[in-house]
Residue, then its C-alpha position, 0 to 999 in steps of 0.5 A: m907320132t912318137k915323142l921322147t922326153l928327157i927329164l934331168d933332175a939333181a942327184l946327190t952326185g951327178v944327174r938323174a935322167s928320166l926318159i919317157e916315150e909317148w905315142d898316139e893311139i886311137a882316141r888317146n895318147a899312151k905313155m911308157e914308164p920312164r927309164v931312169r939312170l944316174f950319170d956323172t955328167e949332163e953330157q952323159a945323160l944327153a948322149w944316152g937320150r940321143l942314142l935311144a932317140h936315134r935307135r927309134g928313128l927319131k930326130q928330136l928329143f925334148l928336154i926338161d931340166n929340173r935342176k936348180t942352181a944351188g948357191r947362186n943368186t938368180s935375181l937380175a937386180p944387183q945386191q946391196t951389201g950391208q955396211 
């Protein structure tokens, strides 16, 4: 079985995408070195990953998004303002 994983990381400008292909071999798993590209948008990175998955005859692409939301509060509790 072959598995493609697309990993998205934040870059100074745009998105850094790493595509890793893994497959089963007798008694162990094998993994290729990641293909790495920089894209202006997330949509371009996803389209690249889907294209390579399609070329390999795969219908599923695994996604790992490591990007952080910069400058945004991720807390669920409302913030108190000092007065």
